[in-house]
All heavy atoms as TSV, in Angstrom:
chain	resi	resn	atom	element	x	y	z
A	1	MET	N	N	105.859	99.581	98.403
A	1	MET	CA	C	106.827	98.450	98.450
A	1	MET	C	C	106.657	97.803	99.939
A	1	MET	O	O	106.695	98.434	100.887
A	1	MET	CB	C	108.228	98.871	98.255
A	1	MET	CG	C	108.587	99.207	96.834
A	1	MET	SD	S	110.348	99.329	96.517
A	1	MET	CE	C	110.778	100.815	97.343
A	2	PRO	N	N	106.662	96.449	99.875
A	2	PRO	CA	C	106.604	95.734	101.163
A	2	PRO	C	C	107.885	95.652	101.912
A	2	PRO	O	O	108.975	95.795	101.297
A	2	PRO	CB	C	106.113	94.349	100.713
A	2	PRO	CG	C	106.210	94.261	99.224
A	2	PRO	CD	C	106.478	95.618	98.792
A	3	ILE	N	N	107.671	95.552	103.125
A	3	ILE	CA	C	108.944	95.271	104.077
A	3	ILE	C	C	108.981	93.881	104.450
A	3	ILE	O	O	108.000	93.282	104.857
A	3	ILE	CB	C	108.751	96.095	105.310
A	3	ILE	CG1	C	108.636	97.592	105.049
A	3	ILE	CG2	C	109.938	95.860	106.244
A	3	ILE	CD1	C	108.356	98.498	106.120
A	4	TYR	N	N	110.135	93.180	104.105
A	4	TYR	CA	C	110.368	91.820	104.367
A	4	TYR	C	C	111.209	91.609	105.470
A	4	TYR	O	O	112.186	92.382	105.680
A	4	TYR	CB	C	110.898	91.165	103.059
A	4	TYR	CG	C	109.915	91.097	101.849
A	4	TYR	CD1	C	110.038	91.957	100.918
A	4	TYR	CD2	C	108.927	90.180	101.884
A	4	TYR	CE1	C	109.180	91.858	99.744
A	4	TYR	CE2	C	108.001	90.190	100.876
A	4	TYR	CZ	C	108.176	90.968	99.691
A	4	TYR	OH	O	107.372	91.048	98.681
A	5	GLU	N	N	111.028	90.576	106.238
A	5	GLU	CA	C	111.872	90.318	107.354
A	5	GLU	C	C	112.723	89.067	107.002
A	5	GLU	O	O	112.248	88.102	106.435
A	5	GLU	CB	C	110.978	89.889	108.534
A	5	GLU	CG	C	110.256	91.141	109.047
A	5	GLU	CD	C	109.425	90.886	110.365
A	5	GLU	OE1	O	109.815	89.902	111.032
A	5	GLU	OE2	O	108.465	91.559	110.654
A	6	TYR	N	N	113.982	89.066	107.376
A	6	TYR	CA	C	115.023	88.020	107.165
A	6	TYR	C	C	115.676	87.609	108.543
A	6	TYR	O	O	115.800	88.524	109.375
A	6	TYR	CB	C	115.936	88.506	106.148
A	6	TYR	CG	C	115.437	88.685	104.722
A	6	TYR	CD1	C	115.130	89.980	104.325
A	6	TYR	CD2	C	115.501	87.639	103.790
A	6	TYR	CE1	C	114.648	90.110	103.088
A	6	TYR	CE2	C	115.003	87.879	102.523
A	6	TYR	CZ	C	114.554	89.098	102.176
A	6	TYR	OH	O	114.117	89.317	100.876
A	7	GLN	N	N	116.102	86.413	108.500
A	7	GLN	CA	C	116.816	85.912	109.529
A	7	GLN	C	C	118.083	85.053	109.100
A	7	GLN	O	O	117.740	84.217	108.151
A	7	GLN	CB	C	116.115	85.133	110.702
A	7	GLN	CG	C	116.864	84.737	111.838
A	7	GLN	CD	C	115.974	84.088	112.892
A	7	GLN	OE1	O	114.799	83.875	112.739
A	7	GLN	NE2	N	116.657	83.845	114.038
A	8	CYS	N	N	119.201	85.267	109.709
A	8	CYS	CA	C	120.392	84.560	109.307
A	8	CYS	C	C	120.445	83.253	109.966
A	8	CYS	O	O	120.244	83.121	111.242
A	8	CYS	CB	C	121.626	85.328	109.634
A	8	CYS	SG	S	123.200	84.487	109.188
A	9	GLY	N	N	120.661	82.104	109.294
A	9	GLY	CA	C	120.748	80.801	109.899
A	9	GLY	C	C	121.971	80.540	110.635
A	9	GLY	O	O	122.019	79.626	111.453
A	10	ASP	N	N	123.025	81.250	110.252
A	10	ASP	CA	C	124.302	81.071	110.937
A	10	ASP	C	C	124.433	81.837	112.293
A	10	ASP	O	O	124.803	81.306	113.367
A	10	ASP	CB	C	125.514	81.447	110.004
A	10	ASP	CG	C	125.718	80.327	108.969
A	10	ASP	OD1	O	125.221	79.294	109.078
A	10	ASP	OD2	O	126.283	80.805	107.832
A	11	CYS	N	N	124.287	83.188	112.232
A	11	CYS	CA	C	124.499	84.018	113.445
A	11	CYS	C	C	123.195	84.428	114.123
A	11	CYS	O	O	123.256	85.050	115.147
A	11	CYS	CB	C	125.335	85.219	112.949
A	11	CYS	SG	S	124.581	86.470	112.019
A	12	GLY	N	N	122.101	84.245	113.355
A	12	GLY	CA	C	120.754	84.639	114.108
A	12	GLY	C	C	120.369	86.072	113.842
A	12	GLY	O	O	119.248	86.504	114.374
A	13	HIS	N	N	121.147	86.757	113.133
A	13	HIS	CA	C	120.828	88.251	112.937
A	13	HIS	C	C	119.556	88.432	112.219
A	13	HIS	O	O	119.261	87.700	111.373
A	13	HIS	CB	C	121.939	88.825	112.040
A	13	HIS	CG	C	121.713	90.365	111.826
A	13	HIS	ND1	N	121.732	91.268	112.661
A	13	HIS	CD2	C	121.458	90.883	110.579
A	13	HIS	CE1	C	121.554	92.473	112.099
A	13	HIS	NE2	N	121.380	92.201	110.910
A	14	GLN	N	N	118.610	89.357	112.715
A	14	GLN	CA	C	117.359	89.700	112.024
A	14	GLN	C	C	117.376	90.957	111.458
A	14	GLN	O	O	118.022	91.913	112.003
A	14	GLN	CB	C	116.212	89.491	112.928
A	14	GLN	CG	C	116.021	88.056	113.556
A	14	GLN	CD	C	114.953	88.035	114.542
A	14	GLN	OE1	O	114.441	89.059	115.072
A	14	GLN	NE2	N	114.408	86.799	114.838
A	15	LEU	N	N	116.837	91.213	110.148
A	15	LEU	CA	C	116.704	92.449	109.642
A	15	LEU	C	C	115.440	92.596	108.778
A	15	LEU	O	O	114.781	91.640	108.495
A	15	LEU	CB	C	117.923	92.670	108.694
A	15	LEU	CG	C	118.083	91.759	107.624
A	15	LEU	CD1	C	118.136	92.621	106.242
A	15	LEU	CD2	C	119.238	90.905	107.621
A	16	GLU	N	N	115.160	93.768	108.465
A	16	GLU	CA	C	113.991	94.134	107.704
A	16	GLU	C	C	114.542	94.808	106.422
A	16	GLU	O	O	115.470	95.575	106.503
A	16	GLU	CB	C	113.078	95.044	108.363
A	16	GLU	CG	C	112.323	94.509	109.563
A	16	GLU	CD	C	111.453	95.413	110.302
A	16	GLU	OE1	O	111.520	96.602	110.001
A	16	GLU	OE2	O	110.612	94.980	111.045
A	17	ALA	N	N	113.940	94.548	105.189
A	17	ALA	CA	C	114.452	95.104	103.954
A	17	ALA	C	C	113.131	95.652	103.163
A	17	ALA	O	O	112.213	94.829	103.034
A	17	ALA	CB	C	115.125	94.147	103.219
A	18	LEU	N	N	113.248	96.845	102.790
A	18	LEU	CA	C	112.122	97.398	101.882
A	18	LEU	C	C	112.460	97.007	100.510
A	18	LEU	O	O	113.498	97.426	99.919
A	18	LEU	CB	C	112.149	98.905	102.014
A	18	LEU	CG	C	111.110	99.569	101.386
A	18	LEU	CD1	C	109.753	99.241	101.792
A	18	LEU	CD2	C	111.337	101.158	101.538
A	19	GLN	N	N	111.632	96.085	99.811
A	19	GLN	CA	C	111.923	95.581	98.515
A	19	GLN	C	C	110.767	95.602	97.708
A	19	GLN	O	O	109.543	95.519	98.203
A	19	GLN	CB	C	112.444	94.207	98.582
A	19	GLN	CG	C	113.728	93.921	99.334
A	19	GLN	CD	C	114.124	92.473	99.377
A	19	GLN	OE1	O	113.435	91.784	100.098
A	19	GLN	NE2	N	114.987	92.118	98.549
A	20	LYS	N	N	110.951	95.668	96.411
A	20	LYS	CA	C	109.857	95.509	95.506
A	20	LYS	C	C	109.444	93.952	95.407
A	20	LYS	O	O	110.212	93.080	95.834
A	20	LYS	CB	C	110.282	95.795	94.000
A	20	LYS	CG	C	110.469	97.315	93.843
A	20	LYS	CD	C	111.015	97.439	92.340
A	20	LYS	CE	C	111.321	98.993	92.135
A	20	LYS	NZ	N	111.782	99.135	90.745
A	21	ILE	N	N	108.189	93.616	95.193
A	21	ILE	CA	C	107.743	92.336	95.001
A	21	ILE	C	C	108.553	91.486	94.063
A	21	ILE	O	O	108.818	90.338	94.236
A	21	ILE	CB	C	106.255	92.289	94.748
A	21	ILE	CG1	C	105.491	92.803	95.948
A	21	ILE	CG2	C	105.791	90.833	94.481
A	21	ILE	CD1	C	104.005	92.999	95.705
A	22	SER	N	N	109.007	92.210	92.966
A	22	SER	CA	C	109.706	91.490	91.892
A	22	SER	C	C	111.227	91.326	92.200
A	22	SER	O	O	111.931	90.600	91.467
A	22	SER	CB	C	109.603	92.293	90.644
A	22	SER	OG	O	110.074	93.669	90.724
A	23	ASP	N	N	111.656	91.872	93.275
A	23	ASP	CA	C	113.071	91.803	93.595
A	23	ASP	C	C	113.347	90.317	94.221
A	23	ASP	O	O	112.528	89.759	94.737
A	23	ASP	CB	C	113.493	92.663	94.701
A	23	ASP	CG	C	113.593	94.178	94.190
A	23	ASP	OD1	O	113.643	94.519	92.970
A	23	ASP	OD2	O	113.701	95.148	95.021
A	24	ASP	N	N	114.583	89.890	93.900
A	24	ASP	CA	C	115.045	88.536	94.410
A	24	ASP	C	C	115.238	88.688	95.886
A	24	ASP	O	O	115.535	89.807	96.507
A	24	ASP	CB	C	116.294	88.116	93.796
A	24	ASP	CG	C	116.231	87.901	92.317
A	24	ASP	OD1	O	115.083	87.442	91.898
A	24	ASP	OD2	O	117.213	87.942	91.610
A	25	ALA	N	N	115.090	87.597	96.585
A	25	ALA	CA	C	115.165	87.544	98.043
A	25	ALA	C	C	116.529	87.717	98.389
A	25	ALA	O	O	117.507	87.379	97.672
A	25	ALA	CB	C	114.635	86.298	98.676
A	26	LEU	N	N	116.980	88.408	99.575
A	26	LEU	CA	C	118.313	88.632	100.029
A	26	LEU	C	C	118.826	87.249	100.458
A	26	LEU	O	O	118.106	86.407	100.986
A	26	LEU	CB	C	118.367	89.594	101.126
A	26	LEU	CG	C	117.761	91.007	100.794
A	26	LEU	CD1	C	117.978	91.926	102.030
A	26	LEU	CD2	C	118.616	91.595	99.640
A	27	THR	N	N	120.115	87.018	100.328
A	27	THR	CA	C	120.823	85.837	100.702
A	27	THR	C	C	121.940	86.108	101.608
A	27	THR	O	O	122.142	85.212	102.537
A	27	THR	CB	C	121.254	84.960	99.524
A	27	THR	OG1	O	122.092	85.803	98.626
A	27	THR	CG2	C	120.095	84.585	98.735
A	28	ASP	N	N	122.727	87.124	101.523
A	28	ASP	CA	C	123.939	87.326	102.237
A	28	ASP	C	C	123.668	88.151	103.536
A	28	ASP	O	O	123.044	89.299	103.455
A	28	ASP	CB	C	125.019	88.040	101.364
A	28	ASP	CG	C	125.446	87.233	100.291
A	28	ASP	OD1	O	125.334	85.984	100.345
A	28	ASP	OD2	O	125.999	87.789	99.247
A	29	CYS	N	N	124.095	87.643	104.615
A	29	CYS	CA	C	123.889	88.301	105.964
A	29	CYS	C	C	124.830	89.543	106.036
A	29	CYS	O	O	126.013	89.299	105.859
A	29	CYS	CB	C	124.159	87.314	107.085
A	29	CYS	SG	S	124.055	88.118	108.760
A	30	PRO	N	N	124.351	90.651	106.400
A	30	PRO	CA	C	125.227	91.903	106.551
A	30	PRO	C	C	126.102	91.804	107.775
A	30	PRO	O	O	127.193	92.373	107.818
A	30	PRO	CB	C	124.275	92.997	106.695
A	30	PRO	CG	C	122.943	92.545	107.157
A	30	PRO	CD	C	122.901	91.035	106.579
A	31	ARG	N	N	125.850	90.969	108.673
A	31	ARG	CA	C	126.668	90.757	109.925
A	31	ARG	C	C	127.820	89.885	109.687
A	31	ARG	O	O	128.919	90.102	109.969
A	31	ARG	CB	C	125.862	90.466	111.136
A	31	ARG	CG	C	126.658	90.321	112.433
A	31	ARG	CD	C	125.832	89.929	113.647
A	31	ARG	NE	N	125.180	91.152	114.022
A	31	ARG	CZ	C	124.052	91.181	114.880
A	31	ARG	NH1	N	123.802	90.048	115.432
A	31	ARG	NH2	N	123.531	92.263	115.192
A	32	CYS	N	N	127.509	88.655	109.229
A	32	CYS	CA	C	128.515	87.614	109.187
A	32	CYS	C	C	128.987	87.326	107.674
A	32	CYS	O	O	129.833	86.448	107.574
A	32	CYS	CB	C	128.048	86.344	109.896
A	32	CYS	SG	S	126.680	85.462	108.998
A	33	ASP	N	N	128.409	87.925	106.769
A	33	ASP	CA	C	128.685	87.770	105.290
A	33	ASP	C	C	128.436	86.368	104.789
A	33	ASP	O	O	129.016	85.927	103.794
A	33	ASP	CB	C	130.101	88.325	105.022
A	33	ASP	CG	C	130.265	89.624	105.253
A	33	ASP	OD1	O	129.267	90.492	104.941
A	33	ASP	OD2	O	131.321	90.172	105.701
A	34	GLN	N	N	127.641	85.584	105.432
A	34	GLN	CA	C	127.319	84.179	104.979
A	34	GLN	C	C	126.109	84.130	104.069
A	34	GLN	O	O	125.153	84.883	104.438
A	34	GLN	CB	C	127.230	83.152	106.163
A	34	GLN	CG	C	128.501	83.027	106.921
A	34	GLN	CD	C	129.642	82.526	106.146
A	34	GLN	OE1	O	129.503	81.554	105.461
A	34	GLN	NE2	N	130.731	83.175	106.350
A	35	PRO	N	N	125.934	83.336	103.128
A	35	PRO	CA	C	124.761	83.204	102.297
A	35	PRO	C	C	123.650	82.419	102.987
A	35	PRO	O	O	123.250	81.480	102.450
A	35	PRO	CB	C	125.312	82.688	101.116
A	35	PRO	CG	C	126.366	81.777	101.458
A	35	PRO	CD	C	127.083	82.446	102.655
A	36	SER	N	N	123.225	82.781	104.254
A	36	SER	CA	C	122.325	81.993	104.865
A	36	SER	C	C	121.087	82.698	105.342
A	36	SER	O	O	120.448	82.370	106.377
A	36	SER	CB	C	122.967	81.261	106.045
A	36	SER	OG	O	123.593	82.207	106.972
A	37	LEU	N	N	120.639	83.814	104.666
A	37	LEU	CA	C	119.442	84.543	105.061
A	37	LEU	C	C	118.254	83.735	104.597
A	37	LEU	O	O	118.167	83.294	103.404
A	37	LEU	CB	C	119.377	85.982	104.501
A	37	LEU	CG	C	120.218	87.000	105.156
A	37	LEU	CD1	C	120.047	88.339	104.404
A	37	LEU	CD2	C	119.821	87.220	106.607
A	38	THR	N	N	117.210	83.706	105.394
A	38	THR	CA	C	115.892	83.149	105.020
A	38	THR	C	C	114.880	84.183	105.243
A	38	THR	O	O	114.962	84.858	106.243
A	38	THR	CB	C	115.643	81.864	105.707
A	38	THR	OG1	O	115.647	82.061	107.223
A	38	THR	CG2	C	116.663	80.821	105.451
A	39	LYS	N	N	113.838	84.203	104.360
A	39	LYS	CA	C	112.755	85.187	104.526
A	39	LYS	C	C	111.805	84.575	105.556
A	39	LYS	O	O	111.429	83.460	105.526
A	39	LYS	CB	C	111.999	85.255	103.111
A	39	LYS	CG	C	111.006	86.480	103.136
A	39	LYS	CD	C	110.306	86.687	101.810
A	39	LYS	CE	C	111.371	87.133	100.705
A	39	LYS	NZ	N	110.556	87.396	99.490
A	40	GLN	N	N	111.393	85.393	106.510
A	40	GLN	CA	C	110.505	85.054	107.587
A	40	GLN	C	C	109.005	85.379	107.132
A	40	GLN	O	O	108.774	86.346	106.375
A	40	GLN	CB	C	110.849	85.847	108.797
A	40	GLN	CG	C	112.271	85.584	109.264
A	40	GLN	CD	C	112.524	84.204	109.611
A	40	GLN	OE1	O	111.896	83.631	110.614
A	40	GLN	NE2	N	113.445	83.582	108.856
A	41	ILE	N	N	108.071	84.699	107.730
A	41	ILE	CA	C	106.635	84.962	107.535
A	41	ILE	C	C	106.255	85.823	108.700
A	41	ILE	O	O	106.494	85.479	110.032
A	41	ILE	CB	C	105.909	83.572	107.572
A	41	ILE	CG1	C	106.279	82.783	106.335
A	41	ILE	CG2	C	104.392	83.847	107.546
A	41	ILE	CD1	C	105.647	81.377	106.298
A	42	SER	N	N	105.679	86.927	108.386
A	42	SER	CA	C	105.350	87.849	109.496
A	42	SER	C	C	103.998	88.571	109.111
A	42	SER	O	O	103.535	88.419	107.880
A	42	SER	CB	C	106.385	88.900	109.726
A	42	SER	OG	O	106.620	89.562	108.538
A	43	ALA	N	N	103.389	89.261	110.061
A	43	ALA	CA	C	102.101	90.010	109.730
A	43	ALA	C	C	102.444	91.137	108.886
A	43	ALA	O	O	103.460	91.768	109.055
A	43	ALA	CB	C	101.453	90.461	111.153
A	44	ALA	N	N	101.505	91.411	107.994
A	44	ALA	CA	C	101.664	92.531	107.092
A	44	ALA	C	C	101.419	93.828	107.877
A	44	ALA	O	O	100.452	93.981	108.616
A	44	ALA	CB	C	100.685	92.378	105.951
A	45	GLY	N	N	102.307	94.808	107.848
A	45	GLY	CA	C	102.085	96.054	108.450
A	45	GLY	C	C	101.875	97.105	107.341
A	45	GLY	O	O	102.519	97.189	106.426
A	46	PHE	N	N	100.891	98.013	107.772
A	46	PHE	CA	C	100.572	99.137	106.789
A	46	PHE	C	C	100.076	100.323	107.582
A	46	PHE	O	O	99.563	100.077	108.675
A	46	PHE	CB	C	99.680	98.766	105.662
A	46	PHE	CG	C	98.372	98.414	106.095
A	46	PHE	CD1	C	97.326	99.320	106.124
A	46	PHE	CD2	C	98.018	97.127	106.560
A	46	PHE	CE1	C	95.984	98.976	106.471
A	46	PHE	CE2	C	96.736	96.727	106.942
A	46	PHE	CZ	C	95.671	97.687	106.879
A	47	ARG	N	N	100.168	101.496	107.036
A	47	ARG	CA	C	99.506	102.595	107.707
A	47	ARG	C	C	98.608	103.356	106.814
A	47	ARG	O	O	98.983	103.593	105.769
A	47	ARG	CB	C	100.798	103.572	108.152
A	47	ARG	CG	C	100.331	104.770	108.813
A	47	ARG	CD	C	101.410	105.663	109.185
A	47	ARG	NE	N	101.019	106.911	109.718
A	47	ARG	CZ	C	101.639	108.002	109.872
A	47	ARG	NH1	N	103.010	107.930	109.503
A	47	ARG	NH2	N	101.300	109.029	110.338
A	48	LEU	N	N	97.477	103.730	107.294
A	48	LEU	CA	C	96.545	104.573	106.477
A	48	LEU	C	C	96.867	106.021	107.023
A	48	LEU	O	O	96.886	106.304	108.227
A	48	LEU	CB	C	95.133	104.229	106.893
A	48	LEU	CG	C	94.788	102.779	106.598
A	48	LEU	CD1	C	93.342	102.461	107.083
A	48	LEU	CD2	C	94.856	102.537	105.068
A	49	ALA	N	N	97.082	106.915	106.008
A	49	ALA	CA	C	97.408	108.219	106.290
A	49	ALA	C	C	96.409	109.184	105.637
A	49	ALA	O	O	95.895	108.934	104.459
A	49	ALA	CB	C	98.840	108.588	105.904
A	50	GLY	N	N	96.280	110.369	106.212
A	50	GLY	CA	C	95.264	111.295	105.629
A	50	GLY	C	C	93.842	111.267	106.174
A	50	GLY	O	O	93.583	110.380	107.101
A	51	LYS	N	N	92.982	112.008	105.646
A	51	LYS	CA	C	91.629	112.046	106.172
A	51	LYS	C	C	90.931	110.890	105.328
A	51	LYS	O	O	90.979	110.816	104.045
A	51	LYS	CB	C	90.866	113.330	105.907
A	51	LYS	CG	C	91.606	114.523	106.660
A	51	LYS	CD	C	90.930	115.716	106.388
A	51	LYS	CE	C	91.544	116.819	107.117
A	51	LYS	NZ	N	91.048	118.201	106.778
A	52	GLY	N	N	90.154	110.098	106.039
A	52	GLY	CA	C	89.498	108.936	105.209
A	52	GLY	C	C	88.580	108.178	106.108
A	52	GLY	O	O	88.276	108.508	107.276
A	53	TRP	N	N	88.120	107.080	105.572
A	53	TRP	CA	C	87.014	106.271	106.218
A	53	TRP	C	C	87.410	105.751	107.641
A	53	TRP	O	O	86.600	105.754	108.450
A	53	TRP	CB	C	86.652	105.121	105.409
A	53	TRP	CG	C	87.808	104.106	105.096
A	53	TRP	CD1	C	88.678	104.212	104.205
A	53	TRP	CD2	C	88.261	103.167	105.938
A	53	TRP	NE1	N	89.622	103.194	104.133
A	53	TRP	CE2	C	89.350	102.508	105.320
A	53	TRP	CE3	C	87.817	102.538	107.105
A	53	TRP	CZ2	C	90.052	101.400	105.894
A	53	TRP	CZ3	C	88.419	101.523	107.730
A	53	TRP	CH2	C	89.512	101.011	107.092
A	54	TYR	N	N	88.626	105.479	107.767
A	54	TYR	CA	C	89.097	104.866	109.058
A	54	TYR	C	C	89.119	105.827	110.268
A	54	TYR	O	O	88.948	105.498	111.357
A	54	TYR	CB	C	90.555	104.321	109.033
A	54	TYR	CG	C	91.531	105.502	108.633
A	54	TYR	CD1	C	92.203	106.207	109.727
A	54	TYR	CD2	C	91.732	105.789	107.378
A	54	TYR	CE1	C	93.110	107.171	109.354
A	54	TYR	CE2	C	92.704	106.853	107.032
A	54	TYR	CZ	C	93.189	107.457	108.076
A	54	TYR	OH	O	94.237	108.481	107.767
A	55	GLU	N	N	88.974	107.126	109.917
A	55	GLU	CA	C	88.961	108.196	111.009
A	55	GLU	C	C	87.565	108.236	111.750
A	55	GLU	O	O	87.485	108.599	112.831
A	55	GLU	CB	C	89.350	109.500	110.469
A	55	GLU	CG	C	89.514	110.538	111.555
A	55	GLU	CD	C	90.031	111.804	111.024
A	55	GLU	OE1	O	90.717	111.870	109.851
A	55	GLU	OE2	O	90.042	112.813	111.721
A	56	THR	N	N	86.496	107.897	110.877
A	56	THR	CA	C	85.144	108.048	111.530
A	56	THR	C	C	84.347	106.732	111.572
A	56	THR	O	O	83.399	106.765	112.243
A	56	THR	CB	C	84.408	108.991	110.555
A	56	THR	OG1	O	84.449	108.462	109.191
A	56	THR	CG2	C	84.994	110.403	110.450
A	57	ASP	N	N	84.737	105.739	111.017
A	57	ASP	CA	C	83.874	104.500	110.790
A	57	ASP	C	C	83.656	103.907	112.128
A	57	ASP	O	O	82.405	103.527	112.481
A	57	ASP	CB	C	84.615	103.366	109.981
A	57	ASP	CG	C	84.147	103.580	108.515
A	57	ASP	OD1	O	83.353	104.522	108.235
A	57	ASP	OD2	O	84.540	102.700	107.760
A	58	PHE	N	N	84.533	103.715	113.169
A	58	PHE	CA	C	84.205	102.849	114.355
A	58	PHE	C	C	84.087	103.892	115.576
A	58	PHE	O	O	84.324	103.512	116.631
A	58	PHE	CB	C	85.286	101.896	114.475
A	58	PHE	CG	C	85.366	100.905	113.367
A	58	PHE	CD1	C	86.316	101.059	112.390
A	58	PHE	CD2	C	84.407	100.075	113.118
A	58	PHE	CE1	C	86.395	100.308	111.366
A	58	PHE	CE2	C	84.489	99.212	112.009
A	58	PHE	CZ	C	85.441	99.409	111.102
A	59	LYS	N	N	83.723	105.185	115.361
A	59	LYS	CA	C	83.665	106.101	116.550
A	59	LYS	C	C	82.094	106.231	116.700
A	59	LYS	O	O	81.268	106.173	115.881
A	59	LYS	CB	C	84.318	107.233	116.209
A	59	LYS	CG	C	85.828	107.143	115.921
A	59	LYS	CD	C	86.619	108.231	116.397
A	59	LYS	CE	C	88.050	107.770	116.400
A	59	LYS	NZ	N	89.070	107.692	115.961
A	60	THR	N	N	81.863	106.704	117.979
A	60	THR	CA	C	80.361	106.940	118.287
A	60	THR	C	C	80.303	108.373	118.967
A	60	THR	O	O	81.242	108.922	119.395
A	60	THR	CB	C	79.812	105.967	119.369
A	60	THR	OG1	O	80.676	105.998	120.483
A	60	THR	CG2	C	79.823	104.630	118.674
A	61	GLY	N	N	79.038	108.944	118.996
A	61	GLY	CA	C	78.747	110.120	119.615
A	61	GLY	C	C	79.621	111.324	119.152
A	61	GLY	O	O	79.726	111.618	117.957
A	62	SER	N	N	80.064	112.111	120.126
A	62	SER	CA	C	80.758	113.359	119.702
A	62	SER	C	C	82.146	113.136	119.009
A	62	SER	O	O	82.748	114.034	118.329
A	62	SER	CB	C	81.047	114.237	120.946
A	62	SER	OG	O	81.870	113.591	121.866
A	63	LYS	N	N	82.613	111.918	119.099
A	63	LYS	CA	C	83.976	111.483	118.412
A	63	LYS	C	C	83.683	111.228	116.943
A	63	LYS	O	O	84.709	110.907	116.320
A	63	LYS	CB	C	84.612	110.420	119.215
A	63	LYS	CG	C	85.034	110.799	120.494
A	63	LYS	CD	C	85.668	109.621	121.238
A	63	LYS	CE	C	86.157	109.919	122.636
A	63	LYS	NZ	N	86.669	108.791	123.283
A	64	LYS	N	N	82.513	111.117	116.499
A	64	LYS	CA	C	82.199	110.592	115.152
A	64	LYS	C	C	82.846	111.424	114.162
A	64	LYS	O	O	83.219	110.898	113.032
A	64	LYS	CB	C	80.623	110.600	114.987
A	64	LYS	CG	C	80.208	109.904	113.617
A	64	LYS	CD	C	80.300	108.404	113.838
A	64	LYS	CE	C	79.731	107.750	112.538
A	64	LYS	NZ	N	79.966	106.434	112.416
A	65	ASN	N	N	82.889	112.750	114.113
A	65	ASN	CA	C	83.364	113.589	113.106
A	65	ASN	C	C	84.623	114.302	113.537
A	65	ASN	O	O	84.568	115.459	114.029
A	65	ASN	CB	C	82.324	114.599	112.715
A	65	ASN	CG	C	82.681	115.345	111.449
A	65	ASN	OD1	O	83.883	115.221	110.934
A	65	ASN	ND2	N	81.784	116.078	110.847
A	66	LEU	N	N	85.717	113.711	113.500
A	66	LEU	CA	C	87.058	114.174	113.795
A	66	LEU	C	C	87.773	115.022	112.775
A	66	LEU	O	O	88.690	115.737	112.969
A	66	LEU	CB	C	88.088	113.146	114.360
A	66	LEU	CG	C	87.535	112.415	115.615
A	66	LEU	CD1	C	88.582	111.350	115.946
A	66	LEU	CD2	C	87.379	113.410	116.702
A	67	ALA	N	N	87.335	114.665	111.514
A	67	ALA	CA	C	88.060	115.416	110.316
A	67	ALA	C	C	87.584	116.911	110.280
A	67	ALA	O	O	88.173	117.535	109.373
A	67	ALA	CB	C	87.657	114.655	109.082
A	68	GLY	N	N	86.743	117.342	110.923
A	68	GLY	CA	C	86.255	118.729	110.863
A	68	GLY	C	C	84.908	118.834	110.123
A	68	GLY	O	O	84.335	117.799	109.680
A	69	GLY	N	N	84.497	120.006	109.956
A	69	GLY	CA	C	83.106	120.148	109.230
A	69	GLY	C	C	82.121	120.782	110.190
A	69	GLY	O	O	82.414	121.121	111.353
A	70	SER	N	N	80.988	120.854	109.713
A	70	SER	CA	C	79.882	121.545	110.476
A	70	SER	C	C	79.399	120.856	111.798
A	70	SER	O	O	79.195	121.478	112.669
A	70	SER	CB	C	78.660	121.808	109.580
A	70	SER	OG	O	78.192	120.654	109.127
A	71	ASP	N	N	79.370	119.475	111.738
A	71	ASP	CA	C	79.054	118.781	112.922
A	71	ASP	C	C	80.068	118.954	113.986
A	71	ASP	O	O	79.617	119.099	115.159
A	71	ASP	CB	C	78.905	117.183	112.518
A	71	ASP	CG	C	77.725	117.003	111.683
A	71	ASP	OD1	O	76.876	117.880	111.463
A	71	ASP	OD2	O	77.730	115.888	111.126
A	72	SER	N	N	81.296	118.909	113.780
A	72	SER	CA	C	82.308	118.997	114.838
A	72	SER	C	C	82.261	120.355	115.411
A	72	SER	O	O	82.528	120.606	116.659
A	72	SER	CB	C	83.666	118.480	114.388
A	72	SER	OG	O	84.117	119.365	113.416
A	73	ALA	N	N	82.160	121.334	114.521
A	73	ALA	CA	C	82.183	122.830	115.043
A	73	ALA	C	C	80.976	123.021	115.949
A	73	ALA	O	O	81.082	123.695	116.980
A	73	ALA	CB	C	82.066	123.748	113.836
A	74	SER	N	N	79.786	122.474	115.679
A	74	SER	CA	C	78.571	122.743	116.494
A	74	SER	C	C	78.622	122.065	117.856
A	74	SER	O	O	78.312	122.465	118.741
A	74	SER	CB	C	77.281	122.389	115.658
A	74	SER	OG	O	77.222	121.077	115.357
A	75	SER	N	N	79.240	120.726	117.797
A	75	SER	CA	C	79.311	119.919	118.956
A	75	SER	C	C	80.504	120.595	119.736
A	75	SER	O	O	80.425	120.400	121.106
A	75	SER	CB	C	79.620	118.508	118.609
A	75	SER	OG	O	80.865	118.479	118.050
A	76	ALA	N	N	81.416	121.197	119.393
A	76	ALA	CA	C	82.502	121.768	120.039
A	76	ALA	C	C	82.024	123.074	120.880
A	76	ALA	O	O	82.455	123.402	121.943
A	76	ALA	CB	C	83.726	122.229	119.292
A	77	ASP	N	N	80.992	123.732	120.232
A	77	ASP	CA	C	80.451	124.939	120.792
A	77	ASP	C	C	79.548	124.560	121.981
A	77	ASP	O	O	79.330	125.462	122.991
A	77	ASP	CB	C	79.634	125.809	119.837
A	77	ASP	CG	C	80.601	126.334	118.797
A	77	ASP	OD1	O	81.794	126.404	118.926
A	77	ASP	OD2	O	80.175	126.767	117.621
A	78	SER	N	N	78.885	123.465	121.928
A	78	SER	CA	C	77.971	123.111	123.022
A	78	SER	C	C	78.523	122.527	124.343
A	78	SER	O	O	79.661	122.225	124.384
A	78	SER	CB	C	76.771	122.247	122.477
A	78	SER	OG	O	77.429	121.074	121.773
């Protein structure tokens, strides 16, 4: 589920909300209770977790194999 950012037009309060894409946009400000929230445009944030391509793709030399395996064991011994 994406995280959306909102800002109140009346009091300027900013908040983030974890919502489904199909959910309606929030309208009521939790601080001033006015129906003046607007959705903000912001950079998408995401996190890659676990062992995967991102751990090894842009590394060089002895840092190339951080996920473990025979290459990292032999380079750690030398």
